[in-house]
C-alpha positions as CSV (number, residue, x, y, z in Angstrom):
1,M,5.5,-11.2,15.6
2,A,4.2,-10.7,11.8
3,S,0.6,-10.8,13.2
4,G,-1.6,-8.1,11.2
5,P,-2.0,-7.6,7.7
6,S,-0.4,-9.6,5.3
7,N,2.2,-8.3,2.7
8,V,-0.7,-8.1,0.3
9,V,-1.9,-5.0,1.8
10,Y,0.7,-2.6,2.4
11,Y,2.5,-3.6,-1.7
12,S,-1.2,-3.1,-3.4
13,S,-1.3,0.0,-1.7
14,G,2.2,1.1,-3.1
15,I,1.3,-0.2,-6.6
16,I,-1.7,2.3,-6.6
17,L,0.0,4.8,-5.3
18,W,2.8,4.3,-7.9
19,L,0.4,3.3,-10.9
20,A,-1.7,7.3,-10.2
21,C,2.7,9.0,-10.6
22,A,3.2,6.4,-13.6
23,V,0.1,7.6,-15.3
24,K,1.1,10.6,-14.8
25,L,4.9,10.6,-16.4
26,P,3.7,10.9,-19.9
27,A,2.6,14.5,-19.2
28,L,4.9,15.6,-16.8
29,A,7.5,14.5,-19.7
30,R,5.5,16.6,-21.8
31,R,5.6,19.8,-19.2
32,R,8.3,19.6,-17.9
33,N,8.4,22.9,-15.7
34,D,4.7,22.7,-14.2
35,A,5.8,22.2,-10.4
36,L,2.2,21.1,-8.9
37,L,2.5,18.3,-11.5
38,G,6.4,17.3,-10.8
39,A,5.3,17.4,-7.4
40,A,2.1,15.5,-6.8
41,C,4.4,13.1,-8.8
42,R,7.1,12.8,-6.1
43,L,5.0,12.4,-3.8
44,L,2.6,10.0,-4.7
45,F,6.1,8.2,-6.0
46,A,7.3,8.1,-2.3
47,G,3.9,7.3,-1.0
48,G,4.2,4.0,-2.6
49,C,8.0,3.6,-1.2
50,I,6.8,4.1,2.2
51,M,4.2,1.1,1.5
52,F,6.5,-0.9,0.1
53,L,9.2,-0.1,3.4
54,A,6.3,-0.9,5.8
55,A,5.8,-4.4,4.0
56,P,6.9,-7.3,6.8
57,D,9.0,-8.2,4.4
58,T,10.5,-5.3,3.7
59,V,11.1,-4.8,7.2
60,V,13.1,-8.2,8.0
61,A,15.2,-7.4,4.2
62,I,15.9,-4.3,5.4
63,N,17.1,-5.3,8.6
64,R,19.5,-8.6,7.2
65,A,20.3,-6.7,4.6
66,T,22.0,-3.9,7.1
67,G,22.7,-6.5,9.9
68,I,21.2,-4.2,12.7
69,T,18.4,-5.5,14.5
70,N,15.2,-3.4,14.0
71,F,16.8,-1.0,11.4
72,S,14.2,-0.8,9.4
73,A,12.1,1.8,12.1
74,P,13.7,4.5,11.4
75,V,13.7,3.9,8.3
76,V,9.5,3.8,7.4
77,Y,9.9,6.4,10.0
78,A,12.2,9.0,8.4
79,T,10.4,8.5,5.0
80,L,6.8,9.1,6.2
81,A,8.3,12.7,8.5
82,V,9.5,13.6,4.5
83,Y,6.6,12.6,3.2
84,S,4.2,15.0,5.5
85,A,6.5,17.3,4.6
86,A,6.2,16.8,0.5
87,S,2.7,16.8,1.8
88,F,2.5,19.8,3.2
89,L,4.9,21.8,0.8
90,L,2.9,20.3,-2.2
91,I,-0.8,21.9,-0.5
92,I,1.2,25.3,0.7
93,N,2.5,25.7,-2.5
94,W,-0.8,24.8,-4.5
95,R,-2.9,26.6,-2.8
96,P,-3.6,30.5,-3.7
97,A,-1.3,32.7,-0.9
98,P,0.6,35.8,-0.6
99,E,4.3,34.3,-2.2
100,E,6.4,36.1,0.7
101,Q,4.3,33.7,3.5
102,T,4.1,30.8,1.1
103,R,8.1,31.3,0.7
104,R,8.2,31.8,4.7
105,I,6.4,28.1,5.3
106,S,7.8,27.1,3.4
107,R,10.9,27.5,4.1
108,W,10.1,26.6,8.1
109,C,8.4,23.3,7.5
110,L,11.7,21.9,5.3
111,I,13.3,23.2,8.3
112,G,12.0,21.5,10.8
113,Y,11.1,18.3,9.3
114,S,14.6,17.7,8.4
115,T,15.4,18.8,12.5
116,A,12.9,15.3,12.7
117,V,14.5,13.3,10.5
118,L,17.6,14.0,12.3
119,I,16.0,13.5,15.1
120,I,14.4,10.0,14.9
121,F,17.7,8.5,13.9
122,L,20.0,9.9,16.4
123,L,17.4,8.6,19.2
124,F,17.3,5.0,17.5
125,W,21.0,4.9,17.4
126,A,20.7,6.5,21.3
127,G,18.2,4.0,22.3
128,S,19.1,0.2,22.3
129,T,16.7,-2.0,20.2
130,P,18.3,-5.3,20.3
131,V,14.6,-8.0,19.8
132,E,13.1,-7.8,16.4
133,Q,10.2,-6.6,16.3
134,I,7.9,-6.3,13.3
135,T,4.6,-5.2,13.3
136,L,4.8,-4.3,17.0
137,F,7.9,-2.3,17.3
138,D,5.9,0.8,18.5
139,A,3.8,-1.1,20.9
140,Y,6.9,-3.6,22.2
141,Y,9.7,-0.8,22.3
142,A,6.8,2.3,23.7
143,N,8.8,2.0,27.4
144,T,12.4,1.7,26.2
145,P,14.5,4.9,26.6
146,Y,15.0,7.6,23.7
147,I,12.8,4.8,21.6
148,R,9.8,5.8,23.4
149,E,11.3,9.5,22.4
150,M,11.7,8.3,18.9
151,I,8.2,6.8,17.9
152,V,6.4,9.9,19.9
153,T,9.2,12.1,17.5
154,Y,7.6,10.6,14.3
155,L,4.0,10.2,14.6
156,V,3.2,13.7,15.7
157,A,5.2,14.8,13.0
158,H,3.3,13.0,10.9
159,G,0.1,14.4,12.2
160,V,1.4,17.4,12.6
161,A,1.1,17.8,8.7
162,A,-1.5,16.2,8.3
163,T,-4.0,17.9,10.4
164,A,-2.5,21.2,9.0
165,S,-2.9,20.0,5.2
166,L,-6.5,18.8,6.7
167,V,-7.3,21.9,7.9
168,L,-6.1,23.6,4.9
169,C,-7.7,21.5,2.2
170,W,-10.6,22.1,4.0
171,R,-10.6,26.1,3.7
172,W,-9.9,25.9,0.1
173,S,-12.3,23.8,-1.1
174,R,-15.0,25.9,0.4
175,K,-13.7,28.8,-1.9
176,I,-14.5,27.1,-5.2
177,R,-15.9,24.4,-7.0
178,G,-15.3,21.5,-9.8
179,S,-12.9,18.8,-9.8
180,L,-10.8,21.1,-8.1
181,R,-13.0,21.0,-5.1
182,A,-14.1,17.3,-5.1
183,G,-10.2,16.6,-5.8
184,L,-9.7,18.7,-2.4
185,R,-12.2,17.0,-0.5
186,L,-10.5,14.0,-1.4
187,L,-7.7,15.1,0.1
188,V,-9.4,16.0,3.4
189,A,-11.0,12.6,3.6
190,A,-6.9,11.0,2.6
191,Y,-5.3,13.6,5.9
192,L,-8.3,12.7,8.1
193,L,-7.6,8.6,7.7
194,H,-3.6,9.9,8.5
195,V,-4.7,11.7,11.1
196,S,-6.4,8.3,13.0
197,Y,-3.5,6.4,12.0
198,D,-1.8,8.8,14.4
199,V,-4.1,8.7,16.7
200,T,-4.6,4.4,16.9
201,R,-0.6,4.3,17.5
202,L,-0.6,6.4,20.4
203,V,-3.2,5.7,22.4
204,A,-2.0,2.1,21.8
205,V,1.3,3.6,23.4
206,A,0.2,5.6,25.4
207,A,-1.5,2.1,26.9
208,R,1.7,0.7,27.2
209,W,2.7,3.4,29.5
210,T,-0.5,2.6,31.8
211,G,0.4,-0.9,31.8
212,H,-2.6,-1.6,29.6
213,N,-2.2,-3.3,26.6
214,L,-3.8,-2.0,23.0
215,D,-1.2,-3.3,20.4
216,F,-4.4,-4.6,17.9
217,L,-4.7,-0.8,17.0
218,I,-1.2,-1.2,15.7
219,D,-1.1,-4.2,14.0
220,Q,-4.7,-4.6,13.4
221,V,-5.9,-0.9,12.8
222,S,-3.7,1.7,11.6
223,P,-2.5,-0.2,8.3
224,R,-5.9,-0.2,7.3
225,F,-6.6,3.5,7.7
226,A,-3.1,3.9,5.5
227,A,-3.6,2.0,3.0
228,L,-7.3,3.8,2.8
229,S,-5.6,6.6,2.9
230,A,-3.7,5.9,0.0
231,V,-6.1,5.2,-2.2
232,F,-8.0,8.2,-1.3
233,G,-4.8,10.2,-1.8
234,T,-4.3,9.1,-4.8
235,A,-8.0,9.7,-6.5
236,G,-7.1,13.3,-4.4
237,F,-4.6,14.6,-5.7
238,M,-5.6,13.2,-9.8
239,L,-9.2,14.2,-10.0
240,P,-7.6,17.9,-10.2
241,L,-5.4,17.1,-12.6
242,V,-7.4,15.0,-14.8
243,G,-10.4,16.1,-14.2
244,P,-10.8,19.5,-16.6
245,R,-10.0,17.1,-19.5
246,M,-12.8,14.3,-18.6
247,A,-14.7,16.8,-18.3
248,D,-13.8,18.6,-21.6
249,T,-13.9,15.1,-23.1
250,A,-17.6,14.7,-21.7
251,R,-18.7,18.0,-22.9
252,A,-17.5,16.8,-26.1
253,V,-19.8,13.9,-25.8
254,R,-22.8,15.9,-25.1
255,Q,-22.4,17.7,-28.0
256,L,-21.9,15.3,-30.5
257,R,-24.9,13.2,-28.7
258,Q,-27.0,17.5,-29.1
259,L,-26.3,17.5,-32.9
260,T,-27.5,13.7,-33.7
261,P,-30.7,15.5,-35.4
262,L,-28.7,18.4,-38.0
263,W,-25.8,15.4,-38.7
264,R,-28.7,12.7,-39.9
265,A,-30.9,15.6,-41.8
266,L,-27.2,17.1,-43.6
267,Q,-24.7,14.7,-43.8
268,Q,-25.7,13.5,-47.5
269,V,-25.3,17.1,-48.1
270,H,-23.4,17.7,-51.6
271,T,-20.4,19.9,-50.6
272,P,-18.7,20.5,-53.6
273,G,-14.6,21.6,-52.1
274,A,-15.1,20.7,-48.8
275,V,-13.1,18.3,-48.2
276,R,-14.7,15.4,-45.8
277,T,-12.0,13.0,-43.5
278,T,-14.4,10.5,-42.2
279,L,-12.9,9.2,-38.6
280,P,-13.2,6.3,-37.0
281,W,-15.3,7.4,-33.4
282,W,-14.0,4.3,-31.8
283,R,-10.4,5.3,-32.3
284,T,-10.8,9.2,-32.1
285,P,-10.9,11.4,-29.2
286,P,-14.2,12.8,-29.2
287,A,-13.1,16.9,-28.7
288,L,-11.8,16.3,-32.2
289,L,-14.6,14.5,-33.6
290,L,-16.9,17.1,-32.6
291,T,-14.5,19.8,-34.3
292,S,-14.5,17.4,-37.7
293,R,-18.5,17.5,-36.9
294,K,-19.1,21.1,-36.5
295,T,-16.7,21.7,-40.3
296,A,-18.5,19.1,-42.0
297,L,-22.1,20.6,-40.7
298,Y,-21.4,24.6,-41.5
299,D,-19.7,23.3,-44.5
300,A,-23.0,21.4,-45.7
301,I,-25.5,24.4,-44.9
302,L,-23.0,27.0,-46.7
303,A,-23.4,24.7,-49.7
304,L,-27.2,25.0,-49.1
305,T,-27.5,28.8,-49.4
306,P,-28.4,29.6,-52.0
307,H,-31.5,27.7,-51.8
308,F,-32.1,29.4,-48.8
309,D,-35.7,31.7,-48.4
310,P,-36.5,34.2,-45.8
311,A,-39.9,33.9,-46.0
312,V,-39.6,30.7,-44.9
313,R,-37.7,32.0,-42.0
314,D,-39.4,34.8,-40.8
315,A,-42.5,32.6,-41.1
316,A,-41.1,29.9,-38.5
317,Y,-39.6,32.5,-36.9
318,H,-43.2,34.4,-36.2
319,S,-45.0,31.0,-36.0
320,A,-42.0,29.5,-32.6
321,L,-43.0,32.8,-31.6
322,R,-46.6,31.9,-30.9
323,C,-46.5,28.8,-29.8
324,G,-44.3,30.4,-26.7
325,D,-40.6,30.1,-27.3
326,N,-38.2,33.0,-27.0
327,E,-36.6,35.2,-29.2
328,R,-33.3,33.2,-28.9
329,T,-34.8,29.9,-29.0
330,A,-37.7,31.1,-32.2
331,A,-34.4,32.4,-34.3
332,A,-33.2,28.8,-33.9
333,T,-36.3,27.6,-35.7
334,A,-36.6,29.9,-38.2
335,D,-33.2,28.6,-39.3
336,A,-33.9,25.3,-38.9
337,A,-37.0,25.5,-40.8
338,M,-35.5,27.4,-43.8
339,I,-32.0,24.5,-43.9
340,M,-34.4,21.7,-43.9
341,V,-36.3,23.9,-46.9
342,A,-33.5,24.7,-48.4
343,L,-32.4,21.2,-48.3
344,E,-35.8,19.5,-49.6
345,R,-35.3,22.5,-52.5
346,Q,-31.9,21.0,-53.4
347,R,-32.9,17.7,-53.6
348,T,-35.7,18.2,-55.8
349,A,-34.8,21.1,-58.0
350,P,-30.6,21.9,-57.5
351,E,-30.6,24.2,-60.2
352,E,-32.7,26.3,-59.0
353,H,-31.4,29.6,-56.6
354,H,-33.5,31.7,-55.1
355,D,-33.0,35.9,-55.6
356,H,-33.3,38.0,-53.1
357,T,-32.5,41.2,-52.5
358,H,-31.7,40.9,-48.6
359,P,-29.3,38.8,-46.9
360,T,-30.4,35.0,-46.4
361,G,-27.9,34.1,-44.0
362,W,-28.8,32.2,-40.8
363,R,-28.6,33.3,-37.8
364,S,-28.2,31.9,-35.2
365,Q,-24.3,30.6,-35.8
366,D,-24.7,27.5,-32.6
367,L,-25.6,24.5,-34.0
368,I,-26.6,23.2,-31.6
369,P,-29.5,25.2,-30.6
370,L,-30.1,24.3,-33.8
371,S,-30.1,20.8,-33.6
372,L,-32.2,20.7,-31.3
373,A,-34.4,22.5,-33.1
374,I,-34.8,20.8,-35.9
375,S,-37.2,17.8,-33.9
376,S,-39.5,20.7,-32.7
377,S,-43.0,20.7,-34.2
378,V,-42.9,24.5,-36.5
379,V,-40.0,22.8,-38.1
380,Q,-41.4,19.6,-38.6
381,N,-44.7,20.9,-40.0
382,I,-42.8,23.9,-42.0
383,H,-40.3,21.1,-43.7
384,A,-43.6,19.0,-44.7
385,H,-45.8,21.7,-45.5
386,H,-43.0,22.4,-48.5
387,R,-42.0,18.6,-49.3
388,A,-45.9,17.6,-50.4
389,P,-45.9,19.2,-53.2
390,A,-42.7,17.5,-54.5
391,E,-43.3,14.6,-53.0
392,S,-47.1,14.3,-54.6
393,S,-46.1,14.9,-57.7
394,P,-46.0,12.4,-60.9
395,S,-42.6,11.2,-61.4
């Protein structure tokens, strides 16, 4: 009677859920008051427990340890009911809703599923299961009084929670964007697999009621739905938790790449009084590396300020406008041209400072457009024009 997926399917699914839980434990230790993170960790841990308890080897071990034939059945079914309640409660408390409504639904959920767990054990004790069934318990005892009702109870309890969670996640996902939406859509897929699990087992049980045999739905099909739901569910709960950090990292990496032209141009600028720390990119978080690079660039631009020439900026600004740039892009291009000319003057005449009656500070302040403007034809032409005399002069 031990046909169907091997222990590997169950144990590997459980390990996936437990690993996902373990990954978030350090964050939970730092943020003990984060109710959502705590609930997600508990749910992932409970899901892993279900997969381990449902494995054929574990089923046999529970039966042997208790000395009660098929006692693993109510244990697994009750644990699945608890997991269903926990999953539904997490979605209810996660989604935005009036506080009183959330409390009322949560209270009824706890009452309903506590009752379901009690009924599962009472029906098991009332029925009789003398023949051990490891993977086909539902089909074998589908017509047994009380055990039949126990099977329907756990499947309906699980199916109701999965369906309600599916609907709530789908409706919520239509109202939001970003990693939370992606996570909710993955949860929709996970709960759809949960429902598929319940439907296939109910169909097999109903087939036994009518004298037919569709047992393969129980020991071949439904376990695979459970395994896939573990993968989708883990990804769905984890993505909203790690998504913002991943987005921040991707944004920092993108900005570092955009700042590369300006960094290459200014990294050798002498910055008296500024402390520069070399951070190895392979072991420095991108956000910290970005902050350090921006600080170094601001220091370099500040060191070039005595060599700024507003006439260069004005000429570059008007030239950029004539080339079709908008005012914002033209301002960044003008600042970039003035900085590049100031860099050249610092190299060739470090003691020569420009003395102007109007301010010579740079206007754009945003380093990204400034860096992107370095490669523009306007900046390149003005830089080349001011560099040519110095390069052609005799040494």
